[in-house]
N, C-alpha and C positions, 0 to 999 in steps of 0.2 A: 735319862731324866727319871726322877721319882714321880709316880702318879700322884695327883692331887687328892687329898681327902677333904670332902666337903663337910667338915665338922663345924658346929655340933649337929646340925639337922640330919645330914645324910647318915652319920654314924649312930645317931640316937634314934632316928625315926625307923631305921631298918637295921636291927642288930646284925642280922645276916641276910642281906637281900638275896632273894631266890630268883634265878633266871632259868627259863626253859628254852632250849634250842629245838627247833623243828627241822628235821632232816628228811630228805627225799627217800623214797623206797629203794631197796637194793637194786642195783643195776639200772637205775632210772636216769643217770647223768652221763656226762662226758661225750655227747654225740659228736663233737668236733674232733676230738683227739683220741678217745679211748679205743683200744684195740681188743680188749677182752673184758670179761665180766668183772674181774677184780678192779680194773682201771675205771670201769663205769661207776662202781660204788665209791672208789677212792676219790673221785671228783666231787663228792657231795659234802666236803668239808666237815667230816665227822669230828666231834670233840674228843674222841678216843683215838684218832689217827695220830700216832706219835712220830711218824716219819719226818726226818730232816734231810732226806735225799733231795738232790737237785730236782726242782720242778714239782715238789709235793703239793698237795691240796688240803693239808690237815689244819684243824683248828685246836689241836691239843694244847699248844702253848698259850693260846688265848684263854682257854678254859682254866689252865693252871695259873695264869696271871690273875684271872678273876678270883679263883679260889684263894690265892695268896692275899687278896684284898678283902677277903671275908665273904665273898659270894658263895651261895650254894648253887652248884651248876648241875643241871640234868638235861637229858635229851629224849625227845619223842621222835620215832621214825614212822613215816607214812608206810602203810601196809602195801603189799603187792595188789594189783588190780585183780578182780576175778578172772580166772582163765589165763593168768600171766604165764609166759613161756618159762620152761625150766632153765633155759640159758638164753643169753642175748638181751637186747634192750627191753626194758619194761616201761610202763607209763605210770605206775603207782596209783594209789587211791587215797582219798582224804581221810584224815583223822577226825573222829567225831568229837570235836573240841567242846561242843556243848555238853558232853557227858563227863568231861574232866572237871575237877574242882580247881578252876583257874584262880580262885581267890587265894590259893596257897602260893602263888607266884607274884613277884613284884614286877617282873619283866618277861616278855617273850621275844625270842629272836626268830622271825620267819626267815630261815636261812636258805637251805637248799630244797625247801618245799616246792613241788612242781605239779601237784595234783589239782584237779578241779574240785572246789569245795561247794557244799550246798548251803542254803540260806541259814539253817540253824547254826552251823559252824561260823559263818560270817557274822551273824548276830552276836555270837558268843564273844568274838574278838572285839567287836564294836563296844559291847557292854563292858568288857574287861577294861578297855581304855577309858570309857566315860566314867567308870567307877573308881579310877585311880591307878590303873596299870600302865606300864610302858611297853611299846612294841617297836622293834627295829626291823625294817625291811631291807633285804639285800638280795639282788637278783644277779644272774649270770647265765650266759649260754651254756656253760659247763654244768649247770645245775639241772639240765633237762635233756630230753631226747630230740629237741629241735630248738631253733632260735627263740621261740616264743613261750615254751613251757613254763619256765620259772617266772618270767614277767607276767604272763597271764594268771598264774597262781597268786602272785602278790596283788595284782590289779583288782581281783575280786574283793579284797579287803580295803584297798586304797580308795576304791570308788566311794566308800562311805565317808571319806575325809577330804575328797576333792583334789586328790593328787594323782599323778600318772608316773609310772616307772618305765624307763626305756629298755630296749634290748642292748646287747653287748657290742661295744665298739670303742676303740681308742685306748691309749695308755699315756699317762702324764702325771707329773707331780704338781701340787698346788701349794703356794707359799704365801706366808704372811707379808713378807717384804715386797711382793709383787702386787699386792692389793687383792689377792684371791680370797682372803678371808673377809667376808662382808660384814660380820659382827665380831670383830677380833676380841672383844672383851666378854663374849658369852662364856659361861662356865665350861662348856664343852671344848672351847679352844684355848683355855688358859694354859700358858706354858708351851703351847704347840706352835711351832714355826713352819712345819711342812708335813704334808701327807701325800701318799701317792696310790695309784691303782693301775691295773693292766687288764684291758678288756672290761670297760666300765659301763655301768647302767645307771645313769643319773636319774634324779627325780625331777619332775616337771610341776611347777606351780604357776598358774596364770596371774596371780596377784589378787584373786578373789577367794575368800574363805567361805566355807559352808558350815551351817550350824554353829556349834560352840568352838570350832577350830580357830586357833590363832597361830598362823604360820610365821616362822622366822627362818629365812634362808641363811645358812651359815657360811658355805663355801661355794663359790661359783665354779662352773666348768671352765676348762681352758678356752680363752677366746681364740677363735679361729679353728678350733677342733671340730670334729664331726660327731654326730650322734645318730643312733639308729632308732627310729620310731617303732613302737609296738603295734604296727598296723597291718602286718603281713608276716609270712614266714619265708625268707627273712624280711624284716621291716625295711621301709624306705630310709634312705640316709639323707641327712640335711646338716647344715652348719649349726653349731650350738648357738643359743640365744640367751638373753638375760633371764629367761624363764626356766633355764636348765641349771640344776644344782648338784654338785658333788656331795654335799651334806645339807640336809634341810630338816628342821625339827618343828614341832608344833605342840601347843597345849590343846587338848580336846576334852571338854568336860573337866573331870578331876584328874585325867591322865595325860600321857605324853606319847608322841609318836616320832619316828625319824626314818629317813631313807639315807643309807650310806651307799656310795656309788660302786663299791667293788668288794668282792669276797677276798681278793688277793691281799688286800691291806692287812688282813688278820691271819695270814698263813704262818705255819711254822717256819723256822729258819730254813733258808734255801728254797723257799716256796716259789711256785711258778710266778714269774713276773716281778714280784716283790714279796715282802713278808712283814711280820709284826715288828721286827728289829730295825727296819729301814726308816729313815727320817724320824718323825715323832709319832709313828703309827701306834705304838703301844700306849703312849700317854694319851693320845686322842681316844683310843678305844676305852681306856679306863674312865676317862672323863665322860665319854658318851654313855657308857653303861651306868655309871653313878647317876648321871642326870636323868636318864630314862627310868631308873628304878626308884627314884626319890620324888615322886609327884605329890604325895600327900603331906599333911602338916601335923600328923600325930607323932610328935617328936620322941615320946617315950614308948611308942609302939604298944600301947595297952588297949587299943581298939576304941578309945574314947577321946574326944577333943575336950580339953580342959585348960585351966589357967596356966598350968605348967608349960603347955605347948606355946602359949603366947609369950611367956618369959623366954623360952628357948629361942624363939624367932627373934625377939628383940635383942637378945645378946648377940646373935649372929649378925643382925642388921647393924647394930652399933659398932661392931668390930670389923665391918666390911668383909664378912665371911661370904664366899661365893654361894653358900647354901641359901643365903637370904636374897640373892640377886635373882628374883623371880620374874621380872618383867622388863621390857625395854623402857628406857635405854640401858642396855647391859653394861656393866662396869661402873654404873652410877647407882648409889643406894639412896632412893628417894621415895616419894609418896606412892609411886606406881607399884613398888615392891610391897608396901604396906597394904595397898588396896587389893593386890593380888592375893596376899596372905589372908586378908579378911574375907575375900570371895571364897577361897578354899575352906576357910574355917566355917563360914556360914552355910556352905553347901556340904558340910560333913565329909570333906575330902581327906580320908584317913591316909 
Protein backbone atom coordinates (compact mmCIF):
# COMPACT_ATOMS: atom_id res chain seq x y z
CA UNK A 1 0.00 0.00 0.00
CA UNK A 2 1.14 3.55 -0.71
CA UNK A 3 1.27 5.79 2.39
CA UNK A 4 -1.35 8.52 2.50
CA UNK A 5 -0.34 12.14 2.02
CA UNK A 6 -2.43 14.54 4.07
CA UNK A 7 -2.31 17.38 1.53
CA UNK A 8 -2.71 20.24 1.47
CA UNK A 9 -2.21 20.94 5.18
CA UNK A 10 0.38 18.31 6.09
CA UNK A 11 2.53 18.96 3.08
CA UNK A 12 2.17 22.73 3.16
CA UNK A 13 2.35 23.26 6.91
CA UNK A 14 5.59 21.32 7.21
CA UNK A 15 7.62 21.34 4.00
CA UNK A 16 10.05 18.89 5.61
CA UNK A 17 8.78 17.69 8.97
CA UNK A 18 11.63 17.02 11.37
CA UNK A 19 11.58 14.05 13.74
CA UNK A 20 14.02 13.26 16.55
CA UNK A 21 14.41 9.68 17.80
CA UNK A 22 15.65 9.26 21.37
CA UNK A 23 17.71 6.07 21.85
CA UNK A 24 19.03 4.42 25.00
CA UNK A 25 22.69 4.45 25.99
CA UNK A 26 25.11 1.92 24.55
CA UNK A 27 24.76 -1.51 26.17
CA UNK A 28 21.66 -0.47 28.13
CA UNK A 29 19.16 -2.82 26.45
CA UNK A 30 18.44 -6.45 25.76
CA UNK A 31 18.34 -7.82 29.31
CA UNK A 32 16.10 -10.76 28.38
CA UNK A 33 18.00 -12.03 25.35
CA UNK A 34 21.32 -10.28 24.73
CA UNK A 35 24.44 -12.34 25.33
CA UNK A 36 27.10 -9.69 24.70
CA UNK A 37 27.63 -5.93 24.48
CA UNK A 38 26.94 -5.69 20.75
CA UNK A 39 23.60 -7.43 21.22
CA UNK A 40 22.70 -5.19 24.17
CA UNK A 41 23.10 -2.13 21.95
CA UNK A 42 21.48 -3.79 18.93
CA UNK A 43 18.27 -4.22 20.92
CA UNK A 44 17.84 -0.44 21.12
CA UNK A 45 16.19 0.02 17.68
CA UNK A 46 18.81 2.37 16.28
CA UNK A 47 17.72 4.19 13.12
CA UNK A 48 21.14 3.39 11.64
CA UNK A 49 20.84 -0.35 12.24
CA UNK A 50 20.59 -1.68 8.67
CA UNK A 51 20.47 -5.38 9.55
CA UNK A 52 17.86 -7.54 7.85
CA UNK A 53 19.10 -10.70 9.56
CA UNK A 54 16.47 -12.90 11.15
CA UNK A 55 15.49 -11.47 14.53
CA UNK A 56 17.02 -8.03 14.02
CA UNK A 57 15.89 -5.02 16.08
CA UNK A 58 16.68 -2.18 13.66
CA UNK A 59 14.62 0.85 12.71
CA UNK A 60 16.69 1.79 9.66
CA UNK A 61 13.92 0.90 7.20
CA UNK A 62 11.44 3.00 9.21
CA UNK A 63 13.83 5.96 9.05
CA UNK A 64 14.32 5.46 5.31
CA UNK A 65 10.58 5.24 4.68
CA UNK A 66 10.13 8.50 6.59
CA UNK A 67 12.94 10.15 4.62
CA UNK A 68 11.29 9.04 1.38
CA UNK A 69 8.14 10.81 2.54
CA UNK A 70 10.03 14.05 3.13
CA UNK A 71 10.88 13.78 6.82
CA UNK A 72 14.18 14.98 8.22
CA UNK A 73 15.22 12.18 10.56
CA UNK A 74 17.81 12.42 13.35
CA UNK A 75 18.69 10.60 16.56
CA UNK A 76 19.89 11.52 20.03
CA UNK A 77 21.50 8.86 22.23
CA UNK A 78 21.37 8.87 26.00
CA UNK A 79 24.88 9.04 27.51
CA UNK A 80 26.41 6.41 29.74
CA UNK A 81 25.85 6.90 33.45
CA UNK A 82 28.71 8.21 35.58
CA UNK A 83 31.00 5.34 36.50
CA UNK A 84 29.52 3.02 33.88
CA UNK A 85 31.42 -0.25 33.42
CA UNK A 86 33.62 -0.58 30.35
CA UNK A 87 31.82 -3.79 29.41
CA UNK A 88 28.50 -5.36 30.33
CA UNK A 89 25.05 -3.96 31.08
CA UNK A 90 24.70 -0.20 31.59
CA UNK A 91 21.90 1.95 33.01
CA UNK A 92 22.38 5.10 30.95
CA UNK A 93 21.76 8.71 31.95
CA UNK A 94 19.21 11.27 30.81
CA UNK A 95 19.65 13.75 27.99
CA UNK A 96 19.34 17.39 29.08
CA UNK A 97 16.35 17.93 26.81
CA UNK A 98 15.79 21.40 28.26
CA UNK A 99 19.14 22.46 26.74
CA UNK A 100 18.19 21.33 23.23
CA UNK A 101 16.38 23.61 20.79
CA UNK A 102 13.30 21.41 20.53
CA UNK A 103 11.54 24.07 18.47
CA UNK A 104 13.54 22.77 15.53
CA UNK A 105 11.57 19.50 15.62
CA UNK A 106 7.99 18.77 14.70
CA UNK A 107 7.98 15.41 16.44
CA UNK A 108 9.99 13.41 18.99
CA UNK A 109 9.99 9.62 19.31
CA UNK A 110 10.69 8.46 22.85
CA UNK A 111 11.97 5.15 21.55
CA UNK A 112 14.48 3.08 23.52
CA UNK A 113 15.05 5.74 26.15
CA UNK A 114 15.46 4.01 29.51
CA UNK A 115 17.06 6.64 31.76
CA UNK A 116 15.63 8.47 34.75
CA UNK A 117 14.84 12.05 33.71
CA UNK A 118 14.82 15.13 35.89
CA UNK A 119 12.10 17.75 36.17
CA UNK A 120 13.63 20.29 33.71
CA UNK A 121 13.76 17.63 30.96
CA UNK A 122 10.20 16.47 31.68
CA UNK A 123 9.03 20.09 31.65
CA UNK A 124 10.73 20.56 28.28
CA UNK A 125 8.79 17.69 26.69
CA UNK A 126 5.52 18.87 28.18
CA UNK A 127 6.05 22.39 26.84
CA UNK A 128 7.14 21.01 23.47
CA UNK A 129 3.76 19.27 23.19
CA UNK A 130 1.64 22.13 24.54
CA UNK A 131 3.30 24.51 22.07
CA UNK A 132 2.54 22.32 19.06
CA UNK A 133 4.97 19.39 18.92
CA UNK A 134 4.12 15.72 18.64
CA UNK A 135 5.56 12.93 20.80
CA UNK A 136 5.33 9.17 20.27
CA UNK A 137 5.99 6.80 23.18
CA UNK A 138 7.05 3.18 22.60
CA UNK A 139 8.20 0.89 25.41
CA UNK A 140 9.65 -2.63 25.45
CA UNK A 141 11.44 -4.90 27.90
CA UNK A 142 14.25 -5.18 25.36
CA UNK A 143 14.80 -1.43 25.67
CA UNK A 144 16.25 -1.76 29.17
CA UNK A 145 18.25 -3.67 31.76
CA UNK A 146 15.11 -5.02 33.45
CA UNK A 147 11.36 -5.28 32.90
CA UNK A 148 10.61 -1.75 34.08
CA UNK A 149 13.45 0.46 32.77
CA UNK A 150 11.81 1.56 29.53
CA UNK A 151 8.28 1.83 30.92
CA UNK A 152 9.50 3.86 33.90
CA UNK A 153 11.42 6.20 31.62
CA UNK A 154 8.33 6.88 29.50
CA UNK A 155 6.02 7.11 32.50
CA UNK A 156 7.86 10.15 33.85
CA UNK A 157 6.61 12.09 30.83
CA UNK A 158 3.22 10.41 30.52
CA UNK A 159 2.26 11.38 34.07
CA UNK A 160 1.85 14.93 32.77
CA UNK A 161 -0.83 13.73 30.32
CA UNK A 162 -2.74 11.28 32.50
CA UNK A 163 -1.72 8.08 30.70
CA UNK A 164 0.03 4.89 31.83
CA UNK A 165 2.27 2.59 29.79
CA UNK A 166 2.51 -1.13 30.52
CA UNK A 167 5.43 -3.54 30.62
CA UNK A 168 6.12 -6.11 27.92
CA UNK A 169 3.81 -9.12 27.40
CA UNK A 170 1.92 -10.82 24.57
CA UNK A 171 1.89 -11.02 20.80
CA UNK A 172 -1.07 -10.55 18.50
CA UNK A 173 -2.44 -8.84 15.41
CA UNK A 174 -5.34 -6.38 15.47
CA UNK A 175 -7.74 -6.07 12.55
CA UNK A 176 -10.31 -3.64 11.25
CA UNK A 177 -12.66 -6.47 10.26
CA UNK A 178 -12.70 -7.85 13.82
CA UNK A 179 -13.73 -4.55 15.37
CA UNK A 180 -10.32 -3.90 16.89
CA UNK A 181 -10.17 -0.41 15.36
CA UNK A 182 -12.23 1.77 17.67
CA UNK A 183 -12.15 4.88 15.45
CA UNK A 184 -11.67 3.33 12.00
CA UNK A 185 -11.99 6.63 10.12
CA UNK A 186 -9.30 8.44 12.10
CA UNK A 187 -6.51 9.75 9.80
CA UNK A 188 -3.99 7.44 11.48
CA UNK A 189 -6.01 4.37 10.43
CA UNK A 190 -7.03 5.35 6.91
CA UNK A 191 -6.23 2.52 4.52
CA UNK A 192 -5.01 0.31 7.36
CA UNK A 193 -6.65 -3.10 7.79
CA UNK A 194 -4.31 -4.76 10.32
CA UNK A 195 -1.23 -4.13 12.48
CA UNK A 196 0.65 -6.42 14.81
CA UNK A 197 3.18 -6.59 17.62
CA UNK A 198 5.24 -9.10 19.61
CA UNK A 199 6.03 -8.46 23.26
CA UNK A 200 3.62 -5.54 23.56
CA UNK A 201 3.37 -2.64 26.02
CA UNK A 202 -0.09 -1.08 25.67
CA UNK A 203 -1.21 2.31 26.84
CA UNK A 204 -3.77 2.69 29.62
CA UNK A 205 -6.35 5.49 29.74
CA UNK A 206 -9.06 5.39 32.39
CA UNK A 207 -11.49 7.59 30.48
CA UNK A 208 -10.75 10.83 32.36
CA UNK A 209 -8.53 13.47 30.74
CA UNK A 210 -6.33 15.97 32.54
CA UNK A 211 -5.68 19.60 31.63
CA UNK A 212 -5.97 20.31 27.90
CA UNK A 213 -5.63 16.63 26.92
CA UNK A 214 -8.34 15.16 24.68
CA UNK A 215 -7.77 11.42 24.30
CA UNK A 216 -8.88 9.27 21.37
CA UNK A 217 -8.29 5.52 21.74
CA UNK A 218 -7.68 4.14 18.24
CA UNK A 219 -7.01 0.41 18.57
CA UNK A 220 -7.99 -1.87 21.43
CA UNK A 221 -5.82 -4.62 22.85
CA UNK A 222 -6.79 -8.18 22.00
CA UNK A 223 -9.79 -9.27 24.08
CA UNK A 224 -8.82 -12.15 26.34
CA UNK A 225 -5.11 -11.36 26.15
CA UNK A 226 -2.96 -10.60 29.18
CA UNK A 227 -0.98 -7.47 30.00
CA UNK A 228 1.79 -6.75 32.48
CA UNK A 229 1.33 -3.79 34.82
CA UNK A 230 4.25 -1.47 35.52
CA UNK A 231 4.00 -1.95 39.28
CA UNK A 232 7.01 -4.16 40.08
CA UNK A 233 10.02 -5.85 38.42
CA UNK A 234 8.50 -7.77 36.71
CA UNK A 235 5.03 -6.30 36.97
CA UNK A 236 1.87 -8.16 37.91
CA UNK A 237 -0.08 -9.79 35.10
CA UNK A 238 -3.80 -9.31 34.49
CA UNK A 239 -6.33 -9.69 31.65
CA UNK A 240 -6.64 -6.76 29.28
CA UNK A 241 -9.58 -4.42 29.87
CA UNK A 242 -11.41 -1.79 27.80
CA UNK A 243 -8.99 0.77 29.29
CA UNK A 244 -5.98 -0.82 27.55
CA UNK A 245 -5.04 0.24 24.02
CA UNK A 246 -2.60 -0.86 21.35
CA UNK A 247 -2.76 2.62 19.84
CA UNK A 248 -4.01 5.72 21.62
CA UNK A 249 -3.61 9.37 20.62
CA UNK A 250 -4.49 12.74 22.07
CA UNK A 251 -4.52 16.44 21.41
CA UNK A 252 -2.79 18.31 24.24
CA UNK A 253 -2.68 22.08 24.04
CA UNK A 254 -1.44 22.86 20.55
CA UNK A 255 0.30 19.49 20.19
CA UNK A 256 -0.33 15.77 19.94
CA UNK A 257 0.85 12.62 21.72
CA UNK A 258 0.53 8.89 21.09
CA UNK A 259 1.40 5.50 22.54
CA UNK A 260 2.05 2.63 20.15
CA UNK A 261 2.19 -0.78 21.79
CA UNK A 262 5.31 -2.32 20.29
CA UNK A 263 8.75 -1.56 18.85
CA UNK A 264 8.63 -4.71 16.69
CA UNK A 265 5.92 -3.25 14.43
CA UNK A 266 8.58 -0.96 12.95
CA UNK A 267 11.57 -3.34 12.67
CA UNK A 268 13.54 -3.91 9.48
CA UNK A 269 12.63 -6.87 7.26
CA UNK A 270 12.95 -10.20 9.09
CA UNK A 271 12.82 -8.37 12.42
CA UNK A 272 12.16 -10.15 15.69
CA UNK A 273 8.52 -11.20 15.93
CA UNK A 274 7.28 -8.99 13.12
CA UNK A 275 8.46 -6.04 11.02
CA UNK A 276 7.50 -2.98 9.02
CA UNK A 277 6.57 -5.04 5.95
CA UNK A 278 3.98 -7.22 7.72
CA UNK A 279 0.26 -6.50 7.56
CA UNK A 280 -0.22 -2.71 7.11
CA UNK A 281 2.49 -1.77 9.59
CA UNK A 282 4.29 0.63 7.25
CA UNK A 283 1.16 2.47 6.18
CA UNK A 284 0.10 2.79 9.80
CA UNK A 285 3.54 4.12 10.71
CA UNK A 286 3.51 6.77 7.98
CA UNK A 287 0.00 7.88 8.88
CA UNK A 288 0.92 8.06 12.57
CA UNK A 289 4.08 10.08 11.98
CA UNK A 290 2.26 12.48 9.63
CA UNK A 291 -0.54 13.00 12.15
CA UNK A 292 1.81 13.60 15.08
CA UNK A 293 4.03 16.01 13.16
CA UNK A 294 1.16 18.12 11.83
CA UNK A 295 -0.54 19.58 14.90
CA UNK A 296 -0.41 23.27 13.93
CA UNK A 297 -2.40 25.27 11.41
CA UNK A 298 0.37 27.41 9.89
CA UNK A 299 -0.19 25.95 6.42
CA UNK A 300 2.53 27.92 4.62
CA UNK A 301 5.07 27.42 7.42
CA UNK A 302 6.02 31.08 7.67
CA UNK A 303 5.68 31.32 11.44
CA UNK A 304 2.59 33.55 11.26
CA UNK A 305 -1.09 32.64 11.22
CA UNK A 306 -2.85 34.59 8.52
CA UNK A 307 -5.78 34.50 6.08
CA UNK A 308 -3.98 32.14 3.70
CA UNK A 309 -3.98 29.52 6.43
CA UNK A 310 -7.76 29.83 6.75
CA UNK A 311 -8.17 29.42 2.98
CA UNK A 312 -5.95 26.32 2.95
CA UNK A 313 -7.98 24.75 5.74
CA UNK A 314 -11.27 25.51 4.00
CA UNK A 315 -10.02 23.96 0.76
CA UNK A 316 -9.07 20.80 2.65
CA UNK A 317 -12.37 20.81 4.56
CA UNK A 318 -14.53 21.24 1.45
CA UNK A 319 -12.70 18.45 -0.39
CA UNK A 320 -12.92 16.00 2.54
CA UNK A 321 -9.16 15.92 2.89
CA UNK A 322 -7.99 13.97 5.97
CA UNK A 323 -5.81 16.95 6.89
CA UNK A 324 -8.97 18.83 7.84
CA UNK A 325 -10.42 15.97 9.89
CA UNK A 326 -9.32 17.51 13.17
CA UNK A 327 -11.92 16.34 15.68
CA UNK A 328 -14.41 13.60 16.45
CA UNK A 329 -16.48 12.25 14.84
CA UNK A 330 -13.59 11.28 12.57
CA UNK A 331 -14.46 10.54 8.97
CA UNK A 332 -17.11 13.26 9.09
CA UNK A 333 -16.31 16.84 8.08
CA UNK A 334 -18.50 19.08 10.19
CA UNK A 335 -18.62 21.99 12.60
CA UNK A 336 -16.40 20.23 15.15
CA UNK A 337 -13.49 20.33 12.70
CA UNK A 338 -14.07 24.03 12.08
CA UNK A 339 -14.23 24.76 15.80
CA UNK A 340 -11.02 22.80 16.36
CA UNK A 341 -9.29 24.80 13.63
CA UNK A 342 -10.53 28.08 15.10
CA UNK A 343 -9.29 27.04 18.56
CA UNK A 344 -5.85 26.31 17.12
CA UNK A 345 -5.85 29.55 15.16
CA UNK A 346 -6.95 31.69 18.11
CA UNK A 347 -4.34 30.06 20.35
CA UNK A 348 -1.56 30.66 17.80
CA UNK A 349 -0.91 26.95 17.25
CA UNK A 350 1.72 27.13 14.56
